C-alpha positions as CSV (number, residue, x, y, z in Angstrom):
1,M,0.3,0.0,0.1
2,C,1.2,3.4,-0.9
3,W,2.2,5.5,2.0
4,V,-0.1,8.2,1.1
5,E,-3.4,5.8,2.1
6,E,-1.7,4.5,5.0
7,E,-1.5,7.7,6.7
8,I,-4.4,9.6,5.6
9,G,-6.3,7.3,3.5
10,K,-9.3,6.7,6.3
11,V,-9.7,10.6,6.6
12,N,-13.3,11.2,6.3
13,L,-14.5,14.9,4.5
14,G,-18.1,13.7,4.7
15,D,-18.2,12.4,1.0
16,K,-16.4,9.4,0.0
17,R,-15.3,11.5,-3.5
18,R,-13.6,13.6,-1.9
19,S,-11.6,11.8,0.8
20,K,-10.5,9.5,-2.4
21,R,-9.4,12.6,-4.3
22,L,-7.6,13.8,-0.9
23,V,-5.6,10.9,-1.7
24,T,-4.7,11.2,-4.9
25,V,-4.0,15.3,-5.0
26,V,-1.3,13.7,-2.0
27,K,-0.3,11.4,-3.8
28,A,0.4,13.9,-6.8
29,L,2.4,16.5,-4.7
30,S,4.3,14.1,-2.8
31,S,5.9,12.7,-6.1
32,S,6.5,16.2,-7.3
33,P,6.8,18.3,-4.4
34,Q,8.3,21.5,-6.0
35,E,5.8,21.3,-9.2
36,S,2.5,23.5,-9.3
37,I,-0.9,21.4,-9.3
38,P,-1.1,21.5,-12.9
39,H,2.4,20.1,-13.6
40,A,1.5,17.9,-10.7
41,S,-1.4,16.3,-11.9
42,E,-2.1,13.9,-14.5
43,G,-4.5,15.6,-16.9
44,W,-6.6,18.3,-16.7
45,A,-9.1,15.9,-15.2
46,E,-7.2,15.4,-12.2
47,T,-6.1,19.0,-12.2
48,K,-9.8,20.4,-12.0
49,G,-10.5,17.4,-9.1
50,A,-7.5,18.9,-6.8
51,Y,-8.8,23.2,-7.6
52,R,-12.3,21.9,-6.8
53,L,-11.0,19.9,-3.4
54,L,-9.5,23.2,-2.6
55,K,-12.5,25.4,-3.2
56,N,-14.8,23.3,-1.4
57,D,-15.2,25.4,1.7
58,A,-17.3,21.3,3.2
59,V,-13.5,20.4,3.7
60,D,-12.2,20.6,6.8
61,W,-8.3,20.8,6.7
62,R,-8.1,19.9,10.5
63,L,-9.8,16.5,9.7
64,C,-6.8,15.5,7.1
65,L,-4.4,17.0,10.1
66,D,-5.9,14.9,12.9
67,E,-5.7,11.4,10.9
68,H,-1.7,12.2,10.4
69,I,-2.0,12.9,14.2
70,K,-3.4,9.7,14.7
71,N,-0.8,8.0,13.1
72,S,2.0,10.2,14.4
73,L,0.9,8.9,17.8
74,K,1.0,5.3,16.8
75,R,4.8,6.0,15.5
76,I,5.7,7.3,19.1
77,L,4.2,4.8,21.5
78,N,7.3,2.8,21.8
79,Q,9.5,6.3,22.2
80,K,10.7,7.2,26.2
81,V,10.8,11.0,25.6
82,I,9.7,13.2,22.7
83,L,10.0,16.5,22.1
84,C,7.3,18.6,20.7
85,I,9.2,21.5,18.8
86,Q,7.2,24.3,18.0
87,D,8.6,27.5,16.0
88,T,6.5,30.1,13.9
89,T,7.4,31.1,10.1
90,E,6.0,34.1,8.0
91,L,4.9,33.1,4.3
92,D,5.0,36.3,1.8
93,F,2.4,36.1,-0.6
94,S,3.2,39.5,-1.7
95,S,3.3,38.7,-5.3
96,H,-0.1,37.3,-5.3
97,P,-2.4,40.8,-4.2
98,S,-5.6,38.8,-5.6
99,T,-5.6,36.4,-2.6
100,S,-8.5,37.4,-0.6
101,G,-7.8,37.0,3.6
102,L,-3.9,37.6,3.3
103,G,-2.4,40.4,6.3
104,R,0.3,42.2,6.7
105,L,3.5,40.9,7.5
106,N,6.4,42.7,9.0
107,Y,4.9,45.9,7.4
108,E,1.8,46.6,5.5
109,A,3.3,46.6,2.0
110,R,4.7,42.9,2.3
111,Q,1.3,40.5,2.4
112,G,1.0,36.9,3.7
113,M,0.2,34.6,6.7
114,Y,1.7,33.1,9.4
115,L,2.7,29.2,10.0
116,H,3.1,27.7,13.9
117,P,3.6,23.5,13.8
118,T,4.5,21.6,16.3
119,M,6.9,18.5,15.1
120,L,7.4,15.5,17.1
121,V,11.1,14.6,17.5
122,N,13.0,11.7,19.5
123,P,16.1,13.0,21.2
124,E,18.0,11.2,18.3
125,G,16.7,13.5,15.5
126,Q,14.1,11.1,14.4
127,A,10.8,13.2,13.1
128,F,7.5,10.9,13.7
129,G,4.7,13.6,12.7
130,V,3.3,17.2,12.9
131,S,1.2,17.1,16.0
132,D,-0.6,20.8,15.9
133,A,-0.6,23.8,13.6
134,W,-1.3,27.3,13.5
135,M,-2.4,29.2,10.8
136,W,-3.4,33.3,10.7
137,A,-3.2,36.3,8.9
138,R,-2.7,39.6,10.8
139,K,-5.8,41.7,10.4
140,P,-5.3,45.6,9.6
141,K,-4.1,47.7,12.0
142,G,-6.9,48.7,14.8
143,A,-9.2,45.7,13.7
144,A,-9.8,43.3,16.6
145,S,-7.4,40.2,16.1
146,V,-6.4,37.1,17.9
147,K,-3.6,37.6,20.4
148,E,-0.5,35.7,18.4
149,S,1.3,34.8,22.2
150,D,-1.9,32.7,22.5
151,R,-0.3,30.2,19.9
152,W,2.6,29.3,22.4
153,I,0.0,28.4,25.4
154,E,-2.6,26.8,23.5
155,G,0.1,25.0,21.5
156,Y,1.5,23.6,25.8
157,E,-1.9,22.5,26.0
158,R,-2.8,20.7,22.8
159,I,0.4,19.0,24.1
160,A,-1.2,17.8,27.3
161,E,-4.2,16.8,25.8
162,L,-1.9,14.4,23.4
163,A,-0.2,13.2,26.1
164,K,-3.3,11.0,27.7
165,D,-3.0,9.0,24.5
166,V,0.8,8.3,25.1
167,P,1.1,7.6,28.7
168,N,4.1,5.5,28.3
169,T,6.0,8.2,26.7
170,R,7.4,12.0,28.3
171,L,6.5,14.9,25.8
172,V,8.6,17.7,26.3
173,Y,7.4,21.1,24.9
174,V,10.4,22.7,23.3
175,A,10.6,26.6,21.6
176,D,12.8,29.6,21.5
177,R,12.6,33.1,23.2
178,E,9.2,33.9,22.1
179,S,7.7,30.9,24.3
180,D,9.2,32.9,27.0
181,I,6.1,33.6,28.6
182,R,5.0,33.4,32.1
183,G,1.0,32.4,31.4
184,L,2.7,29.5,29.6
185,M,5.3,28.1,32.8
186,D,1.9,29.1,34.8
187,K,-0.7,26.9,32.8
188,A,2.1,23.9,33.1
189,N,2.1,24.3,36.4
190,D,-1.7,24.5,37.0
191,L,-1.7,21.4,35.2
192,D,0.6,19.4,36.9
193,Y,3.0,19.2,34.3
194,P,1.2,16.4,32.1
195,A,3.7,17.4,29.5
196,D,7.6,19.0,30.4
197,F,9.0,22.6,29.0
198,L,11.9,23.7,27.7
199,I,11.9,27.2,26.6
200,R,14.8,29.7,25.5
201,S,14.4,32.2,28.0
202,K,14.3,36.6,26.6
203,H,13.2,38.0,30.4
204,N,15.7,38.2,33.5
205,R,13.0,37.5,35.7
206,K,13.3,38.6,39.7
207,L,13.9,35.4,42.1
208,N,11.0,35.3,44.8
209,D,11.7,37.9,48.3
210,S,15.1,38.5,46.6
211,D,16.4,41.5,44.4
212,K,18.4,39.3,42.8
213,K,17.7,38.2,38.9
214,C,17.6,34.8,37.5
215,W,20.5,34.9,35.1
216,E,23.2,36.8,37.5
217,S,22.2,34.2,40.2
218,V,23.0,31.3,38.3
219,E,26.2,32.6,36.4
220,N,27.5,33.0,40.1
221,S,26.3,29.5,41.4
222,G,29.8,28.3,39.3
223,V,30.6,26.1,36.0
224,L,29.0,22.5,36.5
225,A,30.4,21.3,33.3
226,T,31.4,21.6,29.7
227,I,29.5,20.5,26.7
228,E,30.9,20.1,23.1
229,F,29.3,20.0,20.0
230,T,29.3,21.0,16.1
231,L,27.1,23.7,15.4
232,P,25.1,23.5,12.2
233,A,26.0,25.9,9.0
234,A,23.2,29.1,8.9
235,A,22.7,31.7,5.9
236,N,25.2,33.7,7.6
237,R,28.0,31.1,9.3
238,P,29.1,28.4,8.3
239,A,29.7,25.4,10.6
240,R,32.1,24.9,13.7
241,K,32.7,23.2,16.7
242,V,31.4,25.2,19.9
243,K,32.8,24.7,23.9
244,Q,30.1,25.6,25.9
245,A,30.4,26.0,30.1
246,L,27.1,24.9,31.5
247,Y,25.3,26.5,34.7
248,S,22.5,25.8,36.4
249,Q,20.2,26.6,39.3
250,R,16.7,25.5,40.8
251,V,15.5,28.9,40.9
252,I,11.6,30.2,42.4
253,F,10.2,33.0,40.4
254,G,7.6,35.4,42.1
255,G,4.3,36.7,41.4
256,K,0.9,36.0,41.9
257,T,2.0,32.3,42.5
258,A,5.6,31.0,43.3
259,L,6.8,29.2,40.0
260,E,10.1,27.0,40.9
261,V,12.2,25.8,37.6
262,T,15.7,24.9,36.6
263,A,17.5,27.6,34.8
264,I,20.2,26.6,32.6
265,L,22.9,29.1,31.3
266,A,25.3,27.5,28.4
267,R,27.8,29.9,27.9
268,E,30.5,29.4,24.4
269,I,34.2,29.5,25.9
270,N,36.5,31.3,23.3
271,P,34.2,31.7,20.3
272,P,36.2,32.4,17.4
273,N,37.2,36.0,17.0
274,G,34.8,38.3,15.1
275,Q,32.2,35.5,16.0
276,K,29.6,36.5,18.6
277,A,29.8,33.5,21.5
278,I,26.7,30.9,21.6
279,E,24.7,31.7,24.7
280,W,21.5,29.8,25.5
281,K,19.5,30.5,28.6
282,L,16.8,27.3,29.4
283,L,13.8,27.3,31.6
284,T,12.7,24.3,32.3
285,N,10.1,22.4,35.0
286,R,12.3,19.1,35.0
287,V,14.6,19.1,37.9
288,A,18.2,18.7,36.7
289,R,20.7,18.2,39.2
290,I,23.7,16.2,37.6
291,D,26.0,17.2,35.0
292,E,24.6,14.4,32.6
293,E,21.1,16.1,32.8
294,I,21.9,18.9,32.4
295,I,23.9,17.9,29.8
296,E,20.9,15.6,28.2
297,L,18.3,19.3,28.0
298,I,21.1,21.3,26.1
299,Q,21.1,18.1,23.6
300,W,17.2,18.3,23.5
301,Y,17.2,22.2,23.2
302,Q,19.7,21.1,20.3
303,T,17.1,19.1,18.4
304,R,15.1,22.5,17.9
305,W,17.1,22.9,14.6
306,M,15.1,20.0,12.7
307,I,12.1,22.8,12.8
308,E,14.4,24.7,10.6
309,I,15.2,22.3,8.5
310,F,11.1,21.3,8.4
311,F,11.0,24.8,7.2
312,H,13.2,24.9,4.7
313,I,11.8,21.6,3.3
314,L,8.3,23.2,3.1
315,K,9.5,27.0,1.0
316,S,12.6,25.5,-1.0
317,G,11.1,21.9,-1.5
318,C,7.3,22.2,-1.7
319,T,7.6,26.0,-3.0
320,I,4.8,26.9,-0.5
321,E,5.4,30.7,-1.2
322,S,4.4,29.9,-4.7
323,I,0.7,28.6,-3.9
324,Q,-1.8,31.1,-6.4
325,L,-5.1,30.0,-4.8
326,S,-7.4,32.9,-4.2
327,S,-8.6,32.8,-0.6
328,L,-7.0,32.3,2.6
329,A,-9.0,29.2,3.4
330,Q,-7.9,27.5,0.5
331,I,-4.0,28.1,1.1
332,E,-5.0,26.7,4.6
333,R,-6.3,23.4,3.2
334,L,-3.3,22.8,0.7
335,L,-0.8,23.9,3.2
336,V,-2.0,20.8,5.5
337,I,-1.0,18.9,2.8
338,Y,2.2,20.4,2.2
339,L,3.0,19.7,6.3
340,I,2.4,16.0,5.7
341,I,4.5,16.1,2.4
342,G,7.0,17.7,4.4
343,W,6.8,15.8,7.4
344,R,7.3,12.4,5.1
345,I,10.5,13.5,3.3
346,L,12.2,14.4,6.9
347,Y,10.8,11.2,8.2
348,L,12.8,9.9,5.2
349,L,15.9,11.8,6.0
350,S,15.8,11.5,9.4
351,T,15.3,7.9,9.6
352,G,17.6,6.7,7.2
353,R,19.9,8.6,9.1
354,K,19.4,7.1,12.4
355,C,17.8,4.0,11.4
356,P,20.5,2.8,8.5
357,D,20.0,-1.4,8.7
358,L,16.3,-1.2,9.0
359,P,14.6,-2.7,5.6
360,C,13.6,0.1,3.7
361,D,10.1,-1.1,3.0
362,V,9.2,0.6,7.3
363,A,9.8,4.2,5.0
364,F,9.1,3.6,1.1
365,D,6.2,1.6,-0.3
366,T,7.2,-1.4,-2.5
367,Q,6.8,0.4,-5.6
368,E,9.3,3.2,-4.8
369,W,12.0,1.4,-3.5
370,H,12.0,-0.7,-7.0
371,T,12.0,1.7,-8.6
372,I,14.7,3.6,-6.7
373,W,16.7,-0.1,-7.2
374,I,16.1,-0.2,-11.1
375,I,17.5,3.7,-11.8
376,S,20.2,2.9,-9.2
377,N,21.5,-0.8,-10.4
378,K,20.1,-1.4,-13.8
379,T,19.0,-4.7,-12.5
380,K,16.0,-6.0,-11.0
381,P,15.3,-5.5,-7.5
382,P,15.8,-8.4,-5.0
383,K,12.8,-9.8,-3.3
384,T,14.7,-8.9,0.1
385,A,14.3,-5.0,0.8
386,P,17.8,-3.7,0.9
387,K,18.4,-1.7,3.9
388,L,17.0,1.9,4.7
389,G,20.5,3.9,4.9
390,D,21.7,2.3,1.4
391,M,17.8,2.9,0.0
392,I,18.1,6.3,0.8
393,L,21.4,6.9,-0.3
394,M,20.4,5.8,-3.7
395,L,17.5,8.2,-3.6
396,A,19.7,10.9,-3.0
397,C,22.2,10.6,-5.5
398,I,19.3,10.2,-8.1
399,G,18.5,13.5,-6.6
400,G,22.1,14.9,-7.5
401,F,24.2,13.7,-4.3
402,L,27.7,13.2,-5.2
403,G,28.0,10.3,-2.2
404,R,32.0,11.4,-2.1
405,K,33.4,10.4,0.9
406,S,34.0,14.2,1.9
407,D,30.5,14.8,1.1
408,G,29.1,13.3,4.6
409,L,25.6,12.6,4.9
410,P,22.9,13.6,2.4
411,G,20.5,16.8,3.2
412,P,16.9,17.2,2.2
413,K,17.7,18.7,-1.2
414,P,18.6,15.9,-3.2
415,I,15.9,13.9,-1.4
416,W,12.9,15.9,-3.1
417,K,14.7,16.2,-6.0
418,G,15.6,12.4,-6.1
419,L,11.4,11.8,-5.1
420,Q,10.4,13.6,-8.4
421,K,12.5,12.0,-10.6
422,V,11.2,8.8,-9.2
423,R,8.0,9.6,-10.2
424,D,8.8,10.4,-13.5
425,H,10.8,6.8,-13.5
426,A,8.1,5.0,-11.9
427,V,5.2,6.2,-15.0
428,G,7.9,4.9,-17.2
429,I,8.5,1.5,-15.8
430,E,4.4,0.8,-15.6
431,L,3.9,2.1,-19.4
432,A,6.5,-0.8,-19.8
433,K,4.7,-3.1,-17.8
434,N,1.1,-2.8,-18.6
435,V,1.2,-1.7,-22.5
436,F,4.4,-3.5,-23.5
437,G,4.2,-6.4,-21.6
438,L,7.6,-5.9,-20.0
439,S,8.7,-7.8,-17.2
440,G,10.5,-6.4,-14.2
């Protein structure tokens, strides 16, 4: 069975034809993630059906996402810890002024919307699914609007609800500085911590019954340990080695009610000349008293990079900012489809890296891995599914990855390009089998 049918084949959109059409659309776009709907679809009838689905106000995108969430929770049942990574990205649709319902971005001339998903990742960096998504467009200045900071608090509440369905898995809310909201931490405390939080701090709060502030107190407590890691490359800097000194202290914040948290300061030692020191200030409800526990929390926070990779896949691999639809509601329906497709690309990439010895049919359906094998080896596929790591490397090479010793592991770009080429070859192979009677 195709992965799409397994993932969303049971979704009920109120009409069997709609549900069937949804599967068809996701199959087409997942095979050609960079293509527009007309180019990814097989003919005018399929294209027209896709647009009709997206324009149908009876189609609730939440139903599609809920089906994916159900399967995501099944995938994490055997995981001891799952990090629920949240962040926000802006989607710029300024080049599509006729789309109704869009709002201003950082200034009025830029029009678009915001996307705030939650990605489920284990501490080893394997992505299991999207568990939530906030999507909104800002209203004109002065108009009544939702309070955007609520997304962080509601994000925690959603994770707390999911925790009931995975009682043997500890969920940890992980987010960057925008999430440093006292209301979020109070909400977790009020609910008695059904899920943990690990957030990067931007405020230096006063300690309870003291004139001291949090981060000065933590720094004065002294260095407890050090940690070394490779900082991933970003747009404005290359990858580099980082060594940080770690400080940690259990502190109590004041307010209407006292709140006890663990504050962790991770500060880079001797950064390269001309480069800003890498410094993280983290707050968590978890108690971390020994070096290993503090280091583990830092490593968990480092997995937040996975959400940045996910946004890169959505914007560059799925080209979501090129969407041309007539309304915000239609864009939201299509974005949910791309959230699932983007997750699948990240799932292939992360699972291939972390579990390379698994059989490849845990991630690929039979037609996919058979096609990848035929393209790569020019022979019939074996009866037994090869290793997943080998299949990911073959797929990446089809997508342009050179695979030299100095190249390291493939990134997401050759994966999404490879999937597109595999789809084109799969069509040719099916024609050879069905029309010309060739075997293989």
